[in-house]
C-alpha positions in Angstrom: -50.2 115.0 -52.9 -52.3 118.1 -51.9 -51.2 119.7 -48.6 -54.6 119.1 -47.0 -54.6 115.4 -47.8 -53.3 113.4 -44.8 -52.7 109.7 -45.2 -54.1 107.4 -42.5 -50.7 106.6 -41.0 -49.9 110.3 -40.5 -53.4 111.1 -39.2 -53.0 108.2 -36.8 -49.8 109.6 -35.4 -51.3 113.1 -35.0 -54.5 112.0 -33.3 -53.0 109.0 -31.3 -55.8 106.9 -32.7 -54.6 103.5 -34.1 -55.1 102.8 -37.8 -57.2 99.8 -36.9 -59.5 102.1 -34.9 -59.7 104.7 -37.7 -60.8 102.0 -40.1 -63.4 100.9 -37.6 -64.7 104.5 -37.1 -64.8 104.8 -40.9 -67.1 101.7 -41.2 -69.3 102.9 -38.4 -69.5 106.4 -40.0 -68.1 108.1 -36.9 -65.0 109.5 -38.5 -65.1 109.1 -42.3 -62.1 110.2 -44.4 -62.7 113.2 -46.6 -61.2 111.4 -49.6 -60.4 107.9 -50.8 -58.2 106.9 -53.7 -60.5 105.2 -56.2 -57.7 102.8 -57.4 -55.8 101.9 -54.2 -58.6 102.5 -51.6 -56.2 104.5 -49.5 -58.0 106.8 -47.0 -57.1 110.5 -46.7 -58.1 112.9 -44.0 -58.0 116.7 -43.9 -56.6 119.1 -41.3 -60.1 120.1 -40.4 -60.8 116.6 -39.2 -57.9 116.6 -36.7 -60.0 118.4 -34.1 -62.7 115.7 -34.4 -60.1 112.9 -34.2 -58.6 114.4 -31.0 -62.1 114.8 -29.5 -63.0 111.2 -30.3 -59.7 110.0 -28.6 -60.5 112.1 -25.5 -64.1 110.9 -25.3 -63.0 107.2 -25.7 -60.4 107.7 -23.0 -63.2 108.5 -20.6 -64.7 105.0 -21.1 -67.7 105.9 -23.3 -69.1 103.0 -25.3 -69.2 103.3 -29.1 -72.9 103.8 -29.0 -72.6 106.6 -26.5 -69.7 108.1 -28.5 -72.0 108.4 -31.6 -74.8 109.8 -29.5 -72.5 112.4 -27.9 -71.0 113.6 -31.3 -74.5 113.8 -32.9 -75.9 115.7 -29.9 -73.0 118.1 -29.8 -73.3 118.7 -33.6 -77.0 119.5 -33.1 -76.4 121.7 -30.0 -78.5 119.3 -27.9 -76.6 120.0 -24.6 -79.2 118.2 -22.5 -78.2 114.9 -24.1 -74.5 115.8 -23.8 -74.9 116.6 -20.1 -76.9 113.4 -19.5 -74.2 111.3 -21.1 -71.5 112.9 -19.0 -73.5 112.5 -15.8 -74.2 108.9 -16.6 -70.5 108.2 -17.1 -69.6 110.0 -13.9 -72.0 107.8 -12.0 -70.5 104.7 -13.5 -67.0 105.9 -12.6 -68.1 106.6 -9.0 -69.5 103.1 -8.7 -66.3 101.6 -10.0 -64.3 103.7 -7.5 -66.5 102.3 -4.7 -65.9 98.8 -5.9 -62.1 99.4 -6.0 -62.2 100.9 -2.5 -63.9 97.7 -1.2 -61.2 95.6 -2.9 -58.6 97.9 -1.3 -60.1 97.4 2.1 -60.1 93.7 1.7 -56.4 93.7 0.7 -55.5 95.8 3.7 -57.2 93.5 6.1 -54.8 91.3 8.1 -55.2 87.5 7.6 -56.4 87.0 11.2 -59.1 89.6 10.7 -60.3 88.0 7.5 -60.8 84.6 9.0 -62.2 85.5 12.4 -64.7 88.3 12.1 -67.6 87.2 14.2 -67.9 88.3 17.9 -70.7 85.8 18.7 -72.1 82.5 17.6 -75.5 82.6 15.8 -78.3 82.9 18.4 -82.1 82.9 18.2 -83.7 86.3 18.8 -87.3 87.4 19.0 -87.4 90.8 17.2 -90.4 93.0 18.0 -92.4 94.9 15.4 -90.8 98.2 14.5 -92.4 101.4 13.3 -90.1 102.8 10.6 -89.8 105.2 7.7 -88.3 103.4 4.7 -87.3 103.8 1.2 -86.8 100.9 -1.3 -84.9 100.9 -4.6 -83.2 98.6 -7.1 -79.5 99.2 -7.2 -75.9 98.2 -6.5 -75.5 97.4 -2.8 -73.2 99.9 -1.1 -73.9 103.1 -3.1 -77.7 102.4 -3.0 -77.7 101.9 0.8 -75.7 105.2 1.2 -78.1 107.0 -1.1 -81.2 105.8 0.7 -79.8 106.5 4.2 -79.1 110.1 3.0 -82.6 110.5 1.7 -84.2 109.2 4.9 -82.0 111.4 7.1 -82.8 114.4 5.0 -86.5 113.6 5.5 -86.0 113.5 9.3 -84.2 116.9 9.2 -87.1 118.6 7.3 -88.8 121.5 9.2 -92.1 119.6 9.3 -90.4 116.5 10.9 -88.7 118.6 13.5 -92.0 120.4 14.3 -93.6 117.0 14.8 -90.7 115.8 17.0 -89.9 113.0 14.6 -86.9 111.1 16.0 -84.8 108.1 15.0 -84.8 105.7 17.9 -82.7 102.8 16.6 -79.9 101.8 14.2 -80.2 102.0 10.4 -81.6 98.8 9.0 -81.0 97.4 5.5 -83.4 94.8 4.2 -82.6 92.6 1.2 -85.7 91.7 -0.8 -83.7 89.1 -2.7 -84.1 85.3 -2.5 -80.5 84.5 -1.5 -81.4 80.8 -1.4 -82.1 80.7 -5.2 -79.7 78.5 -7.1 -78.9 74.9 -7.7 -81.0 72.8 -5.4 -78.6 69.9 -5.7 -76.2 71.9 -3.5 -78.4 70.9 -0.6 -77.2 67.3 -0.9 -73.5 68.0 -0.4 -73.1 68.3 3.4 -71.2 71.4 4.3 -71.1 72.5 0.7 -74.9 73.2 0.8 -74.1 76.6 2.2 -72.3 77.7 -1.0 -75.6 78.7 -2.8 -76.5 81.2 -0.1 -73.0 82.4 0.7 -72.1 83.0 -2.9 -75.3 84.8 -3.6 -74.7 87.1 -0.7 -71.2 87.8 -1.9 -72.5 88.5 -5.4 -74.8 91.2 -4.1 -72.0 93.7 -4.0 -71.6 93.6 -7.8 -75.2 93.3 -9.1 -78.5 95.2 -8.7 -80.7 93.9 -6.0 -83.9 95.2 -4.3 -82.8 97.0 -1.2 -84.9 98.7 1.5 -83.4 101.0 4.1 -85.4 101.7 7.2 -85.1 104.0 10.3 -87.0 103.1 13.5 -88.9 106.2 14.5 -91.1 107.9 17.2 -93.3 110.9 16.5 -95.7 112.1 13.9 -94.8 111.7 10.2 -96.0 114.4 7.8 -95.5 114.8 4.1 -94.6 111.3 2.9 -93.4 111.3 -0.7 -90.5 110.5 -3.0 -90.9 106.8 -2.2 -90.6 107.3 1.5 -93.3 105.5 3.5 -94.3 104.8 7.1 -94.7 101.2 7.9 -94.4 98.5 10.5 -91.7 95.9 10.2 -93.3 92.7 11.4 -92.2 90.9 14.6 -90.2 87.8 13.8 -88.0 85.1 15.2 -84.6 85.6 13.8 -81.2 83.9 13.7 -78.9 86.8 14.9 -75.2 87.2 14.5 -72.9 90.1 15.3 -70.2 90.9 12.8 -67.1 93.0 13.8 -65.1 94.5 10.9 -65.4 96.3 7.7 -68.5 96.0 5.5 -66.6 94.3 2.6 -65.8 91.4 5.0 -69.5 90.8 6.0 -69.6 87.7 3.7 -67.4 85.9 6.2 -70.0 86.1 8.8 -72.7 85.1 6.3 -70.7 82.0 5.5 -70.6 81.2 9.2 -74.3 81.7 9.8 -75.3 79.8 6.7 -73.1 76.9 7.7 -74.8 76.9 11.1 -78.2 76.9 9.5 -77.3 74.0 7.2 -76.2 71.9 10.2 -79.4 72.7 12.1 -81.7 72.0 9.2 -82.8 75.6 8.8 -83.6 77.6 5.7 -84.1 81.3 5.0 -87.8 82.3 5.4 -87.9 85.9 4.4 -85.9 89.1 3.7 -82.5 89.3 5.5 -81.8 92.4 7.6 -78.6 94.1 8.5 -78.5 96.5 11.4 -75.6 99.0 11.5 -74.8 99.4 15.2 -72.2 102.2 15.0 -71.5 105.1 12.7 -68.9 104.4 9.9 -68.1 108.1 9.8 -66.9 108.0 13.4 -65.7 104.4 13.8 -62.6 102.7 12.5 -63.5 100.0 9.9 -62.1 97.2 12.1 -64.4 98.3 15.0 -67.6 98.5 12.9 -70.5 96.3 14.4 -73.2 94.9 12.1 -76.0 92.6 13.3 -77.2 90.1 10.7 -80.8 89.0 11.2 -82.1 86.1 9.2 -85.7 84.8 9.5 -85.8 81.0 9.3 -87.8 77.9 9.3 -87.2 74.2 9.4 -85.8 73.0 6.0 -88.3 71.3 3.7 -87.6 67.8 2.7 -86.7 67.5 -1.0 
């Protein structure tokens, strides 16, 4: 056998790519053996292909899909570094989202049992919320990272020289508004007594893992100059809300949602518009167990089915 003719078993051991994966990469024309025995069909690689094999192994270990792997290799071969950089940035964003998800899970696991089952400070109460002049930004995205991103963009806008010159000030807590019909689902749930709350409660819980339409708003005073980049000045309408104060980490908010939806079901109420969350203290300066969040839900009497 020629010295530069490496059987698949040896090539697999050198590159740490399984033989099964090598056969798959061959079929997908990602890593094709330089030679194939016409009688036995055995695959043979060359030493010059080792570097490519090791690179493929490294790229796959970063979690790239097969399609992205092919695009990466093609772009690199053509010297299209913009595509390479774009793929790397996209994967980095996905990793960061996964890290945030795991941090939320870690926070839940660290909560003591008593804190998990008794988060609310108050019972749901009716509250007349006045109209609010705000600057806001709306985007489709995953819950926590999107809220953090939009808060950062709004705060940056407030810190602009033009905003300071116009004495633009934030005069209230950050508000997150969920433009998502949390009451969508199986209408038959409404006929099961206390279980009727499961549609809304499960939908709220699912928001942490899927893309939803989120708006973040800052109540303001002063003149606004230079709207742009999706930031707008608007008035949030006055509304009668069902209000509840939640104490504890953000990953445990669903516990209070379950409580307020159970209350609504018992009172014959249903959601009548976008749900708001008001963050009453700063998570950068407050321990998670001391965080206060006000849930505001517009409501109406439930329609008869």
